[in-house]
matplotlib code that plots the C-alpha trace (Angstrom):
import matplotlib.pyplot as plt

x = [-1.8, -3.7, -6.9, -6.0, -5.5, -8.7, -10.6, -9.3, -10.0, -13.4, -14.5, -12.9, -16.1, -17.8, -14.7, -14.5, -18.3, -17.9, -14.7, -16.5, -19.2, -16.6, -14.8, -18.0, -17.8, -15.9, -13.9, -11.7, -10.3, -8.8, -12.2, -14.3, -17.4, -16.6, -16.4, -19.7, -18.4, -15.2, -17.5, -19.7, -16.5, -15.6, -19.0, -19.1, -15.8, -16.9, -20.0, -18.0, -15.5, -18.4, -19.8, -16.4, -16.5, -14.5, -16.1, -14.8, -15.3, -15.3, -15.2, -12.8, -13.0, -9.8, -8.3, -8.4, -12.2, -11.8, -14.8, -12.6, -12.7, -10.6, -11.8, -10.5, -11.2, -9.9, -10.2, -8.3, -6.7, -7.8, -4.2, -2.3, 1.0, -0.1, 1.6, -0.4, -0.4, -1.9, -2.6, -2.5, -4.1, -6.3, -9.7, -9.5, -8.5, -6.9, -8.8, -9.6, -8.8, -8.3, -11.5, -11.3, -8.3, -10.2, -11.3, -14.1, -15.6, -13.1, -15.9, -17.4, -15.2, -14.4, -12.7, -10.4, -7.8, -7.6, -7.3, -9.7, -9.9, -11.1, -9.8, -8.6, -8.3, -4.6, -4.2, -5.5, -8.9, -8.0, -5.0, -6.9, -9.8, -7.7, -7.1, -10.8, -10.5, -7.2, -8.5, -11.5, -9.2, -7.0, -9.9, -11.3, -8.0, -7.1, -10.5, -10.0, -12.8, -10.4, -7.1, -3.8, -2.6, -4.4, -5.4, -6.1, -6.8, -6.3, -7.5, -7.3, -9.3, -6.7, -3.6, -4.1, -4.3, -1.0, -2.3, -2.4, -4.1, -2.9, 0.0, -2.4, -5.0, -2.3, -1.3, -4.9, -5.6, -2.1, -3.5, -6.0, -3.4, -0.6, 1.0, 4.2, 4.4, 2.6, 1.8, 1.4, -0.5, -0.1, 2.9, 3.8, 6.3, 8.9, 7.0, 4.4, 7.1, 9.4, 7.5, 9.2, 8.7, 9.5, 11.9, 11.9, 10.6, 12.3, 11.3, 10.6, 10.8, 9.7, 10.5, 9.9, 12.7, 11.9, 14.4, 13.4, 15.5, 14.1, 10.8, 9.2, 10.0, 12.3, 13.5, 16.4, 17.9, 18.0, 19.0, 20.0, 23.6, 23.9, 21.5, 21.0, 18.5, 16.6, 16.2, 19.8, 21.0, 18.6, 19.8, 23.4, 22.8, 20.7, 23.5, 25.7, 23.4, 25.3, 29.0, 30.5, 29.8, 26.2, 26.7, 24.5, 26.7, 24.7, 27.0, 25.9, 23.4, 24.7, 25.5, 24.2, 22.5, 22.3, 24.7, 24.0, 25.6, 27.3, 24.2, 21.9, 23.8, 23.9, 20.1, 19.5, 21.8, 19.8, 16.7, 16.2, 16.7, 16.7, 17.9, 16.6, 13.1, 13.4, 14.5, 11.5, 9.2, 11.3, 10.8, 14.6, 17.4, 20.1, 20.6, 22.6, 23.1, 25.3, 28.7, 29.4, 25.9, 23.7, 20.4, 18.3, 20.6, 20.1, 16.3, 15.9, 18.7, 20.3, 19.0, 18.4, 17.8, 15.6, 14.6, 10.9, 10.1, 11.4, 9.5, 9.5, 9.4, 7.8, 6.7, 3.9, 4.1, 6.4, 9.2, 9.2, 12.6, 12.7, 14.7, 12.1, 11.5, 11.0, 12.1, 10.9, 11.8, 10.2, 12.6, 12.2, 14.6, 14.1, 15.6, 16.9, 17.1, 19.2, 18.0, 15.5, 13.4, 13.9, 17.7, 17.9, 15.6, 17.8, 21.0, 19.6, 18.4, 21.8, 23.4, 21.1, 21.6, 25.4, 25.0, 22.5, 24.2, 24.0, 20.8, 18.7, 16.4, 15.8, 13.2, 12.6, 9.4, 9.0, 5.8, 4.9, 7.2, 8.0, 7.9, 10.5, 12.1, 11.6, 13.7, 13.1, 16.2, 16.6, 16.9, 13.7, 11.5, 8.3, 10.0, 11.0, 7.4, 6.2, 8.8, 7.8, 4.1, 4.7, 7.0, 4.2, 1.5, 3.6, 4.9, 3.3, 3.3, 3.1, 5.1, 8.1, 8.1, 9.9, 12.6, 11.3, 13.6, 13.6, 13.0, 12.7, 10.5, 11.8, 8.6, 7.3, 4.2, 2.9, 4.8, 7.3, 4.4, 3.2, 6.7, 7.4, 4.1, 3.3, 6.9, 6.6, 8.5, 6.8, 6.8, 5.2, 2.8, 1.9, 1.1, 0.6, 2.7, 4.7, 2.4, -0.8, -1.2, -1.5, -2.8, -3.2, -6.1, -7.0, -5.7, -5.8, -4.9, -4.1, -6.9, -4.8, -2.3, -5.1, -5.9, -2.2, -2.2, -5.2, -3.4, -0.2, -2.1, -3.7, -0.3, 1.1, -1.0, 0.0, 3.6, 3.7, 2.0, 4.9, 7.6, 8.0, 7.4, 6.3, 7.4]
y = [-30.0, -31.4, -30.4, -26.7, -26.9, -29.0, -26.4, -23.5, -25.1, -26.4, -22.9, -20.9, -20.3, -18.7, -16.7, -15.2, -14.4, -12.4, -10.7, -9.5, -8.0, -6.0, -5.0, -3.5, -0.7, 2.2, 3.1, 5.8, 7.7, 10.4, 11.4, 13.6, 12.4, 8.8, 9.4, 7.6, 4.6, 4.4, 4.2, 1.6, -0.5, -0.3, -1.3, -4.2, -5.5, -5.1, -7.2, -9.9, -10.1, -10.5, -13.3, -15.1, -15.1, -12.1, -11.2, -7.6, -5.6, -1.8, 0.9, 3.6, 7.2, 8.9, 11.6, 14.1, 13.7, 12.7, 10.4, 7.6, 5.1, 2.1, -1.3, -3.0, -6.6, -8.8, -12.5, -13.6, -17.0, -18.0, -19.2, -17.0, -17.8, -17.1, -14.3, -11.3, -10.7, -7.6, -7.9, -4.6, -3.8, -1.1, -1.1, 2.1, 2.1, 4.3, 6.4, 4.6, 7.2, 7.0, 5.0, 4.3, 2.1, -0.5, -3.5, -4.1, -1.8, -1.1, -1.9, -4.8, -7.7, -9.9, -13.2, -13.8, -16.6, -17.3, -13.7, -11.4, -7.9, -4.9, -1.9, -3.2, -6.8, -6.9, -3.5, -4.3, -5.8, -9.2, -9.5, -8.4, -10.7, -13.9, -13.7, -14.4, -17.7, -18.5, -18.0, -20.3, -22.9, -22.7, -23.2, -26.0, -27.9, -27.6, -28.0, -24.8, -22.5, -19.5, -18.7, -20.1, -16.5, -13.5, -12.1, -8.4, -6.7, -3.0, -2.1, 1.6, 3.7, 6.3, 4.5, 5.5, 9.1, 8.9, 7.7, 11.3, 10.4, 6.8, 7.5, 9.5, 6.7, 4.2, 6.4, 6.9, 3.2, 1.9, -0.1, -1.9, -2.6, -3.7, -6.8, -8.8, -8.6, -6.9, -8.9, -6.6, -8.0, -5.0, -6.2, -8.7, -11.4, -11.9, -14.2, -17.0, -19.6, -17.8, -17.1, -14.6, -12.5, -8.8, -7.9, -4.1, -0.9, 2.4, 5.6, 9.0, 12.7, 15.1, 18.7, 21.7, 24.2, 27.7, 30.2, 33.9, 36.4, 39.7, 40.8, 40.2, 38.8, 41.1, 41.5, 39.1, 41.5, 44.4, 42.5, 38.9, 38.0, 40.8, 39.5, 36.0, 33.8, 31.7, 28.7, 28.7, 29.0, 26.3, 23.9, 24.7, 23.9, 20.7, 19.5, 19.3, 16.9, 13.9, 13.3, 11.5, 8.1, 9.1, 9.3, 12.0, 14.9, 16.1, 15.9, 13.2, 11.7, 8.2, 8.4, 5.5, 3.6, -0.2, -1.5, -4.6, -7.7, -10.4, -12.6, -9.8, -9.5, -13.3, -13.6, -10.8, -12.4, -15.7, -14.0, -14.8, -11.2, -10.3, -6.8, -6.4, -7.3, -4.9, -2.1, -2.7, -2.2, 0.8, 2.3, 2.8, 1.7, 1.7, 0.9, 3.5, 4.4, 4.6, 3.0, -0.3, -1.7, -3.9, -2.7, -4.5, -3.3, 0.3, 0.2, -1.8, -1.0, 2.3, 5.8, 8.1, 11.8, 12.3, 15.5, 14.8, 18.0, 21.4, 24.4, 28.2, 30.9, 30.6, 27.1, 27.8, 27.8, 30.2, 32.3, 34.7, 36.1, 36.8, 36.4, 34.7, 35.8, 32.3, 28.7, 25.7, 22.0, 19.0, 16.5, 13.3, 11.3, 7.6, 6.4, 3.2, 1.7, 4.0, 7.2, 9.7, 11.9, 14.9, 14.5, 14.2, 17.2, 19.4, 18.2, 19.0, 22.4, 23.2, 21.9, 24.0, 27.2, 27.0, 27.0, 29.9, 32.5, 36.3, 37.8, 34.7, 34.1, 30.4, 28.5, 24.8, 23.3, 19.7, 17.7, 16.6, 14.7, 12.0, 8.3, 6.3, 3.1, -0.3, -3.5, -6.9, -8.9, -12.1, -14.2, -12.8, -15.6, -14.0, -13.8, -17.4, -18.3, -16.4, -18.2, -21.6, -20.8, -19.7, -22.7, -25.0, -23.2, -23.1, -26.7, -29.6, -31.4, -29.1, -31.6, -30.8, -26.9, -25.1, -22.5, -19.0, -16.2, -12.6, -9.2, -5.7, -2.9, 0.4, 2.2, 3.6, 3.1, 3.3, 0.2, 2.3, 4.0, 0.5, -0.5, 2.7, 3.4, -0.3, -1.1, -4.4, -5.8, -5.9, -8.9, -9.2, -11.8, -10.7, -12.6, -10.0, -10.1, -7.2, -7.1, -6.9, -3.2, -1.5, 2.0, 1.4, 0.4, -3.3, -4.0, -7.8, -10.5, -14.2, -16.1, -19.2, -16.9, -15.5, -19.0, -19.6, -16.5, -17.9, -21.2, -19.5, -17.4, -20.6, -22.2, -19.0, -18.7, -22.1, -21.6, -18.2, -19.7, -22.3, -19.8, -18.5, -15.0, -12.6, -14.9]
z = [34.7, 31.7, 33.4, 33.1, 29.3, 28.9, 30.9, 29.0, 25.6, 26.7, 27.7, 24.9, 23.0, 26.0, 26.7, 23.2, 23.2, 26.4, 25.3, 22.1, 24.2, 26.1, 22.9, 21.5, 24.2, 22.6, 25.8, 24.2, 27.2, 25.0, 23.5, 25.8, 24.1, 25.2, 29.0, 29.5, 27.4, 29.5, 32.6, 30.9, 30.2, 33.9, 35.0, 32.5, 33.8, 37.4, 36.8, 35.1, 38.0, 40.4, 38.3, 38.3, 42.1, 43.4, 46.7, 46.6, 43.3, 43.3, 40.6, 41.8, 40.7, 39.7, 41.9, 39.1, 38.6, 35.0, 35.0, 33.7, 36.5, 37.4, 38.5, 41.7, 42.7, 45.5, 46.3, 49.4, 49.4, 52.9, 53.5, 56.0, 54.3, 50.7, 48.9, 47.6, 43.9, 42.1, 38.4, 36.4, 33.1, 31.5, 30.0, 28.0, 24.3, 21.7, 19.2, 15.9, 13.3, 10.3, 10.3, 6.5, 7.0, 9.1, 7.2, 9.7, 12.3, 15.2, 17.7, 15.7, 16.8, 13.8, 13.6, 10.6, 10.2, 13.9, 14.9, 16.6, 15.1, 17.2, 19.1, 22.4, 21.3, 22.3, 24.0, 26.6, 27.0, 25.6, 27.9, 31.0, 30.2, 29.8, 33.6, 34.2, 32.2, 33.8, 37.3, 36.6, 35.2, 38.2, 40.6, 38.5, 38.2, 41.9, 43.4, 45.4, 46.3, 46.4, 44.6, 45.8, 46.2, 47.6, 44.2, 43.4, 40.1, 39.3, 35.8, 35.1, 32.6, 31.7, 30.4, 26.8, 28.0, 29.8, 33.2, 34.5, 37.8, 38.2, 40.7, 42.9, 42.7, 43.8, 46.7, 47.8, 47.8, 48.8, 51.7, 49.5, 46.8, 49.1, 47.6, 47.2, 43.4, 40.5, 37.4, 34.3, 31.4, 29.0, 27.0, 24.3, 23.5, 20.8, 18.4, 18.5, 18.3, 20.7, 24.0, 26.1, 29.3, 29.5, 32.3, 32.1, 30.6, 30.0, 31.7, 30.0, 30.4, 27.6, 27.1, 25.0, 24.3, 23.2, 21.7, 21.3, 19.4, 18.0, 19.5, 16.1, 12.6, 10.7, 7.1, 6.5, 3.9, 6.3, 9.4, 8.5, 9.3, 11.9, 14.6, 16.0, 14.2, 16.8, 14.4, 13.5, 17.1, 18.3, 15.6, 16.5, 20.2, 19.6, 17.2, 20.3, 22.1, 20.9, 20.2, 17.2, 18.9, 19.5, 23.3, 25.0, 26.0, 29.0, 32.0, 34.5, 32.0, 32.5, 36.2, 38.2, 35.4, 35.6, 33.0, 31.0, 32.6, 30.5, 31.3, 30.0, 26.8, 26.3, 26.8, 24.3, 21.8, 22.1, 20.6, 16.8, 15.8, 12.1, 11.7, 8.1, 9.2, 12.2, 9.9, 7.7, 10.8, 11.7, 8.2, 8.0, 5.7, 8.4, 12.1, 13.9, 17.6, 20.6, 19.8, 21.5, 21.7, 19.5, 18.1, 20.7, 23.5, 22.4, 22.3, 25.5, 27.9, 27.0, 27.6, 24.7, 23.8, 20.8, 19.0, 18.2, 16.3, 15.5, 14.2, 13.8, 11.3, 7.9, 6.9, 4.4, 0.6, -1.1, 0.2, 3.2, 3.8, 7.5, 10.6, 12.7, 16.3, 17.7, 17.4, 19.2, 19.6, 21.2, 22.9, 24.8, 27.0, 27.4, 30.7, 32.1, 35.6, 37.8, 36.2, 37.7, 35.4, 37.7, 37.8, 34.0, 33.6, 35.8, 34.0, 30.6, 31.6, 32.9, 29.8, 27.6, 29.6, 29.2, 25.4, 24.9, 22.8, 23.2, 21.9, 22.6, 25.5, 26.2, 28.2, 28.7, 29.9, 31.0, 30.6, 34.1, 36.4, 33.8, 34.1, 36.0, 34.5, 36.0, 35.8, 37.4, 38.4, 36.4, 39.5, 41.2, 42.3, 40.8, 37.4, 37.7, 38.4, 35.3, 33.2, 34.5, 33.9, 30.4, 29.8, 30.7, 28.7, 25.5, 25.8, 23.9, 27.3, 30.4, 32.3, 30.0, 30.0, 27.2, 27.7, 28.0, 26.8, 28.1, 26.4, 27.5, 26.1, 24.9, 25.6, 28.9, 31.0, 34.6, 35.7, 37.7, 39.6, 40.6, 41.6, 43.6, 45.3, 46.2, 47.0, 45.0, 42.0, 38.6, 36.4, 32.9, 31.6, 28.0, 24.9, 22.2, 19.0, 17.5, 14.5, 16.4, 15.5, 18.9, 18.4, 14.6, 12.3, 12.3, 15.8, 16.4, 18.7, 18.0, 19.6, 20.4, 22.2, 24.4, 25.5, 26.2, 28.3, 30.3, 30.7, 31.9, 34.4, 35.7, 36.3, 37.8, 40.9, 42.2, 41.3, 43.1, 46.1, 46.4, 45.7, 49.2, 48.0, 50.8, 53.6]

ax = plt.figure().add_subplot(projection="3d")
ax.plot(x, y, z, "-o")
ax.set_aspect("equal")
plt.show()
């Protein structure tokens, strides 16, 4: 085991030099002017994976023809009984505005105080790239010429643009990507001194509600109080979305959800959570939410309905006394295991239509099919393998692993597509910290933690091979 740590530390300088080269490529998938850069990023990674030893490396075009390709790589174990593992990550990055808030150039990787600053350092190039060092360490320490598992990588180029073509890409290449488990390295952990593994992510469905009243804006003195005001009526309806205990009032909203077990709640309570610090990050002075649940339970394991924006009528300077003709609202529903986006969408539309008053025409539009939630059972052998690997990597002595706690993430991503299309459970191996500034100026990653991620990956392949997974 010591050989793995020694190898990782002994090759750290080369690892960071190469990672910086990759980080210099401005692979912003949401910027049409950067399509060529996203492709250059994919080609750079493909070349690196070939040099590491992957016998199969391909750049896959997306089904939508976006020009933002994914990278696939495969290295068979040579052992007929070995499980097959697919590692997921992404090589595209977020935009960098406002540029003036960056202390150093977003695509000029800079080391400061043990941290590496650059767009993509944590989300997600750094966390994808530690797998290359981890695999090399695994091979060096075991003397193997191929991994202990059948190893596959799928690294997409559209995640920061909502993965619009990823599900179709998975379906088109389902045979090549067939696996027993998916390891996602696009998440974080609780704190540097509290290593954790994520066990689930919420799903999402977003909607726009449009209320129309008079066919045009009219004088509020002549007509106000005698005809329905779309903004007033929309506010009245949306105010009914939650009851006094902040439960969502849409009938059937909670049907079939996977409730927190006593063990789940005990594990969440073990985390060193400081609500005052959390509120500071949330830019809020009070924690509120669904009655009967703690703050972490609410953001990780309970579904929500949020009004993200509301607009209509006159919003410019000065007064304009009208009854507006239209009002609009943006809403999003975060979903948990057991919920389906399409079912929630239909239930909300029915709830809304029952409340539309006379004189108002209502319409609701949903943004795509939504994202399904995913949840890995605590007793799943792949999750236990991840926990043991992290426990060794973060221990002073790998022979005496430390305890790994569990978190969930309140956000949403393509993990459910991986789970559904490939028919395999998803586990998370991430090392980023909450203050790493994903999507923000001065994004960074702790360099020591990237090495811990590589070390954990090196331990993981042998552990999964011995887990009996896939047999």
